[in-house]
C-alpha positions in Angstrom: 100.9 172.3 -69.4 99.7 168.7 -68.9 97.9 169.0 -72.2 100.8 170.6 -73.9 103.1 167.5 -72.7 100.5 165.1 -73.7 100.4 166.6 -77.3 104.2 166.5 -77.3 104.5 162.9 -76.5 101.8 162.0 -78.9 103.8 164.1 -81.5 107.0 162.3 -80.8 105.4 159.2 -80.9 104.0 159.6 -84.3 107.5 161.0 -85.6 109.2 157.9 -84.8 106.7 155.5 -86.5 107.9 154.0 -89.8 106.1 151.6 -92.4 107.9 148.7 -93.3 108.0 147.3 -96.6 108.0 143.6 -95.3 104.4 144.2 -94.0 103.3 146.8 -96.8 103.8 144.1 -99.6 101.4 141.5 -98.8 99.9 138.9 -101.2 97.0 137.9 -98.5 93.6 138.1 -100.4 90.4 139.7 -99.1 87.9 137.2 -98.1 90.3 134.3 -98.5 92.3 134.9 -95.7 92.1 131.1 -94.5 93.8 130.0 -97.7 96.8 132.3 -97.3 100.2 131.0 -97.2 103.8 132.8 -97.7 105.2 129.7 -99.8 103.8 131.3 -103.3 104.3 128.9 -106.2 103.3 128.8 -109.8 104.3 130.7 -112.7 102.5 134.0 -111.6 102.6 135.8 -108.5 99.2 136.6 -106.5 99.8 140.1 -107.7 99.8 139.3 -111.5 96.8 137.3 -110.8 95.3 140.4 -109.5 96.1 142.1 -112.8 94.8 139.4 -114.9 91.7 139.1 -112.8 90.9 142.8 -113.4 91.4 142.3 -117.2 88.9 139.6 -117.6 86.1 141.4 -115.5 83.0 143.1 -116.6 83.6 146.5 -114.8 87.0 146.6 -116.7 85.5 145.8 -120.0 82.8 148.5 -119.4 85.4 151.2 -119.1 85.7 151.1 -123.1 82.3 152.9 -123.2 83.0 155.4 -120.4 84.1 159.0 -121.2 87.6 160.2 -120.2 87.4 163.9 -121.2 86.5 164.1 -124.8 83.2 162.7 -126.0 83.5 159.1 -127.2 85.2 158.8 -130.6 83.5 158.7 -134.1 86.1 159.1 -136.7 88.8 160.4 -134.3 90.1 158.2 -131.6 90.6 159.8 -128.2 91.2 158.2 -125.0 88.2 156.3 -123.0 88.5 155.0 -119.6 89.8 151.8 -120.6 92.7 153.0 -122.7 93.3 155.7 -120.0 93.6 152.8 -117.3 95.7 150.7 -119.6 98.2 153.4 -120.2 98.2 154.4 -116.6 98.9 150.8 -115.6 102.0 150.8 -118.3 103.4 153.9 -116.8 102.9 153.0 -113.1 104.7 149.7 -113.7 107.5 151.2 -115.5 107.9 153.8 -112.6 107.4 151.3 -109.8 110.2 149.2 -111.1 112.4 152.2 -111.5 111.8 153.0 -107.8 112.5 149.3 -106.7 115.7 149.4 -108.5 116.8 152.4 -106.6 115.6 151.0 -103.3 116.9 147.4 -103.3 120.5 148.5 -102.6 119.4 150.0 -99.3 117.9 146.9 -98.0 120.4 144.3 -99.6 120.9 142.9 -96.4 117.2 142.2 -95.4 115.8 138.8 -96.1 112.7 140.2 -97.3 114.5 142.5 -100.0 113.1 140.5 -103.0 109.5 141.7 -102.2 110.7 145.0 -103.5 110.5 143.1 -107.1 106.8 142.5 -106.7 105.9 146.5 -106.4 105.8 146.8 -110.2 103.0 144.2 -110.3 101.3 145.6 -107.4 101.1 149.1 -109.1 100.2 147.9 -112.5 97.1 146.0 -110.9 96.0 149.0 -108.6 96.5 151.6 -111.8 94.2 149.4 -113.7 91.6 149.4 -111.0 91.7 153.1 -110.1 88.9 154.1 -112.2 86.9 151.0 -112.0 84.1 152.7 -109.9 83.9 156.0 -111.9 80.3 156.7 -113.3 79.4 157.5 -116.9 80.2 160.9 -118.5 83.6 161.5 -117.1 84.3 163.5 -113.8 81.3 165.6 -114.4 79.1 162.3 -113.5 80.8 162.1 -110.1 79.9 165.9 -109.5 76.4 165.2 -110.6 75.5 162.5 -108.3 76.9 164.6 -105.4 75.2 167.4 -106.7 71.7 165.7 -106.9 71.8 165.1 -102.8 73.4 168.5 -101.7 71.4 170.7 -104.1 68.9 168.6 -106.3 65.9 166.4 -105.5 67.8 164.2 -103.2 68.3 166.8 -100.8 64.7 166.1 -99.5 66.4 162.8 -98.0 69.0 164.7 -95.8 67.0 163.9 -92.3 66.8 160.0 -93.4 70.6 159.4 -93.1 73.2 159.8 -90.7 75.8 162.3 -90.8 78.4 159.9 -92.2 75.8 158.5 -94.8 75.0 161.9 -96.1 78.5 163.0 -96.5 78.9 159.9 -98.6 76.1 160.9 -100.8 76.8 164.8 -101.3 80.6 163.8 -102.0 80.3 161.0 -103.9 83.8 160.0 -105.2 84.8 157.7 -107.7 87.8 156.5 -105.8 85.8 155.4 -103.2 83.3 153.8 -105.3 86.2 151.8 -106.8 87.2 150.5 -103.4 83.8 149.3 -103.1 83.5 147.6 -106.3 86.5 145.8 -105.9 85.5 144.6 -101.8 81.7 144.6 -101.6 80.1 141.2 -101.6 77.2 142.0 -104.1 74.4 139.5 -104.3 75.7 136.1 -105.4 79.1 136.9 -105.2 81.8 135.5 -102.7 83.0 137.1 -99.6 85.7 139.8 -100.4 84.6 140.6 -103.6 87.1 140.5 -106.2 89.3 138.7 -103.5 92.2 141.1 -104.5 95.6 141.1 -102.4 95.6 143.5 -99.5 98.5 145.3 -101.1 96.8 146.2 -104.2 93.5 147.3 -102.6 95.4 149.6 -100.3 97.3 151.2 -103.2 94.2 152.6 -104.9 93.0 154.4 -102.0 94.5 157.9 -102.3 92.5 159.4 -99.5 92.7 157.1 -96.6 89.8 158.5 -94.7 86.2 158.6 -94.6 83.9 161.3 -96.2 83.6 163.2 -92.7 87.3 164.4 -93.7 86.3 165.1 -97.1 86.8 168.7 -96.9 86.5 171.3 -99.6 87.5 169.1 -102.4 85.2 166.3 -101.4 87.7 163.7 -101.7 87.8 160.4 -99.7 88.7 156.8 -100.1 85.8 154.7 -98.9 82.2 154.7 -97.9 80.7 154.3 -94.5 79.9 150.6 -95.6 83.5 149.9 -96.5 85.4 151.4 -93.6 85.8 148.4 -91.5 87.2 146.5 -94.5 89.7 149.4 -95.1 90.8 149.5 -91.6 91.3 145.8 -91.5 93.7 146.2 -94.4 95.4 149.1 -93.2 96.2 147.6 -90.0 97.4 144.1 -91.6 99.8 146.4 -93.8 100.9 148.7 -90.8 99.7 151.8 -92.4 100.2 154.4 -89.7 97.1 155.9 -88.1 97.0 159.4 -87.7 93.8 159.7 -85.6 90.8 157.7 -85.0 89.6 157.9 -88.5 92.5 158.8 -90.6 95.6 156.8 -92.0 98.8 157.6 -93.9 98.7 156.5 -97.6 100.2 153.3 -98.6 103.5 154.5 -100.1 102.7 152.9 -103.5 99.6 155.2 -103.8 102.2 157.8 -104.6 103.3 156.0 -107.8 99.6 155.2 -108.7 98.6 158.8 -108.4 101.7 159.9 -110.3 101.0 157.7 -113.1 97.3 158.9 -113.2 98.3 162.5 -113.3 101.1 162.0 -116.0 98.8 160.0 -118.3 95.8 162.2 -117.7 97.9 165.5 -118.4 100.2 164.5 -121.5 97.6 162.2 -123.4 94.9 165.1 -123.1 97.5 167.3 -124.8 97.8 164.6 -127.8 94.0 164.1 -127.9 93.7 168.2 -128.1 96.2 168.0 -131.1 94.3 164.9 -132.8 91.1 167.1 -132.4 92.8 170.1 -133.6 92.1 172.2 -130.5 95.8 172.8 -130.5 98.1 173.1 -133.6 101.0 171.1 -134.4 103.6 173.9 -133.6 102.1 174.9 -130.4 101.7 171.4 -129.1 105.6 170.8 -130.2 106.8 174.1 -128.3 104.7 173.1 -125.3 106.2 169.6 -125.1 109.5 170.8 -125.8 109.5 172.8 -122.4 110.2 169.3 -120.6 113.8 169.1 -122.1 117.2 170.7 -122.1 118.5 172.5 -125.4 120.4 169.6 -125.8 117.6 167.0 -125.6 115.5 169.1 -127.8 118.1 169.1 -130.5 118.0 165.4 -130.5 114.4 165.2 -130.5 114.0 167.7 -133.4 116.5 165.6 -135.3 114.4 162.5 -134.8 111.2 164.4 -135.8 112.7 165.5 -139.0 112.6 162.1 -140.0 109.1 162.0 -139.8 106.3 163.5 -142.0 103.1 162.6 -140.1 102.2 165.3 -137.5 100.4 162.8 -135.2 103.8 160.5 -134.9 105.7 163.6 -134.2 103.4 164.4 -131.5 103.2 160.9 -130.3 107.1 160.5 -130.2 107.4 163.8 -128.1 104.7 162.4 -125.8 106.7 159.4 -125.4 109.8 161.3 -124.4 107.9 163.6 -122.1 106.2 160.6 -120.4 109.7 158.9 -120.0 111.2 162.0 -118.6 108.4 162.2 -116.0 108.8 158.5 -114.8 112.3 159.0 -114.2 111.6 162.1 -112.4 109.0 160.8 -110.2 110.9 157.5 -109.5 113.8 159.6 -108.5 111.4 162.0 -106.4 110.1 159.0 -104.6 113.6 157.4 -103.7 114.9 160.7 -102.6 111.9 161.2 -100.2 111.4 157.6 -99.1 112.2 158.3 -95.3 109.3 161.0 -95.2 106.8 158.7 -97.3 107.3 155.7 -94.9 107.2 157.9 -92.1 104.1 159.6 -93.3 105.8 163.1 -93.4 105.7 163.6 -97.3 103.4 166.3 -98.3 102.0 166.8 -101.9 102.4 164.3 -104.8 105.5 163.4 -106.5 105.0 165.6 -109.6 105.0 168.5 -106.9 108.5 167.6 -106.2 110.3 167.0 -109.4 113.0 169.3 -111.0 111.7 172.9 -111.6 112.3 172.8 -115.7 109.8 169.7 -116.1 107.8 171.2 -113.4 107.3 174.3 -115.3 106.4 172.5 -118.5 103.9 170.1 -116.5 102.2 173.3 -115.2 102.0 174.8 -118.9 100.5 171.7 -120.1 97.8 171.6 -117.2 96.9 175.4 -117.7 96.3 175.1 -121.4 94.0 171.9 -120.8 92.2 173.7 -118.2 91.6 177.0 -120.5 91.2 175.3 -124.0 90.5 171.6 -123.5 88.2 170.9 -120.4 86.2 174.0 -121.7 85.6 172.9 -125.1 82.1 173.2 -126.4 81.8 169.5 -127.1 83.3 168.6 -123.6 80.8 171.1 -122.1 77.8 169.6 -124.1 78.4 166.2 -122.7 78.8 167.3 -119.4 75.4 169.0 -119.8 73.8 166.1 -121.4 75.4 163.7 -118.9 73.8 165.7 -116.0 70.3 165.8 -117.2 70.7 162.0 -117.9 72.1 160.9 -114.6 69.7 163.2 -112.6 66.6 161.7 -113.8 68.0 158.1 -113.4 68.7 158.9 -109.9 65.1 160.3 -109.6 63.6 157.4 -111.3 65.6 154.6 -110.0 65.3 155.8 -106.2 61.7 156.3 -106.4 61.3 152.7 -107.7 63.4 151.3 -104.8 61.5 153.1 -102.1 58.1 152.2 -103.6 58.8 148.8 -105.0 55.0 148.0 -104.8 53.9 150.3 -107.4 53.4 149.2 -111.0 55.8 151.4 -112.6 58.5 150.6 -110.0 58.2 146.8 -110.5 58.9 147.3 -114.4 61.7 149.6 -113.4 63.4 147.2 -110.9 63.5 144.5 -113.5 66.2 146.7 -115.1 68.5 146.2 -112.3 71.0 143.6 -112.5 70.4 140.8 -109.8 73.8 141.5 -108.1 72.3 144.9 -106.7 70.3 144.5 -103.5 67.3 146.8 -104.3 65.3 145.2 -101.4 68.1 146.0 -98.7 66.9 146.6 -95.3 67.8 149.9 -94.9 67.0 153.2 -97.5 70.8 153.9 -97.3 71.7 150.5 -98.8 68.8 150.7 -101.3 70.2 154.3 -102.4 73.5 152.7 -102.8 72.3 150.0 -105.0 71.0 152.5 -107.2 74.4 154.3 -107.2 76.1 151.0 -107.8 73.8 150.3 -110.9 74.4 153.8 -112.4 78.2 153.9 -111.6 78.5 150.4 -113.6 76.6 151.9 -116.7 78.5 152.9 -119.8 77.5 156.4 -121.4 75.5 154.5 -124.2 73.7 152.4 -121.8 72.7 155.5 -119.5 71.8 157.4 -122.5 69.5 154.6 -123.9 67.9 154.0 -120.4 67.1 158.0 -120.3 65.4 157.8 -123.5 63.6 154.8 -122.7 62.1 156.4 -119.4 61.3 159.4 -121.1 59.2 157.3 -124.0 61.5 158.9 -126.9 62.8 155.3 -128.0 61.9 151.8 -127.7 64.6 149.2 -127.7 65.2 147.2 -130.9 65.7 143.3 -131.2 
């Protein structure tokens, strides 16, 4: 009876907690807290500076040579990580601004209401950064790294790490690595990493818990090494703490997630059409499913004026994205209380109206059955698996045995910012993962060829 009473009290206490926009929108910068003031000033807001800082960064530029889904283009353009991130940022900014417009009348009497005008800039920057830590060769690259430790040669290291560290490795997650890329103080860099604002950093963490709670899907938001940093940010912003190791999401994460989902799904259909995996009529019929008969008639009337099939699909894609942005913004506003109290379940897309939801699921089903299993997608996955496995094996061996002649040669390939001489094996392995994750597809392939002795660098 006593335990039940305690549980009831804890539940009641958690149920009445509510996050506060005044705390959630914070321009304090990680590592530069002592410079922070609330006066603002200048043409750009600190959140706009976050965006610009990312655009001019090397990790962001490298995304142009990282696979999104389809192999990097030859004669036909398809999306890469860079174009995907830019589109997600554009969609996320529009959605967040729509949310702000819907929320501001509710808080018009609050002295901080103008902070809601900033959420578009926060989401734009967070969307730009959300894939920053993804390794080469698309999502299969993440799985390959995790599998190297869970079922490959890396399994021999299991007894050398703590349970938390081992979970970080076997569940290697691009989202967690993006957070590390932004906040970790690499060699020669300043404290706070990119010195991003607290709100932008919190808005990219889709899974606000450690790898110990990764579950069957293997998803988590930060590595053991960045746990203290995330908790400091979360506590400062007033994110609801569910238990000793888990927090509720920052509300803006839902917008970043929705923008990513929309772009990933709809743009993949457009790429599938360009690659002629899906013909024009099938693509049109698929995208028409998002709209009412009246809207379909208007869209068809517009497309009758365009002869180019790719332009027809591009127009339909823009209409579908616009509709989903409105649907998700309305969902956020309608469920704001649940979101702010940490009670919202699922994603924004899960709660949109039945008709667009059904059309979205149809796109998802087709993409899974025919796009993600296309022969050249599988070929890249297979090649990427072999490349990353060899790089992991050789680079980890080098950091573990730095005195060997071959190791010394190989360690010269590491950028200076990665601490291959760190005091612990886990930090040394992380340096290897930092290096591999930062590689472009082409760089990883060339290094693989060099290590196998099947190519020499050209001058």
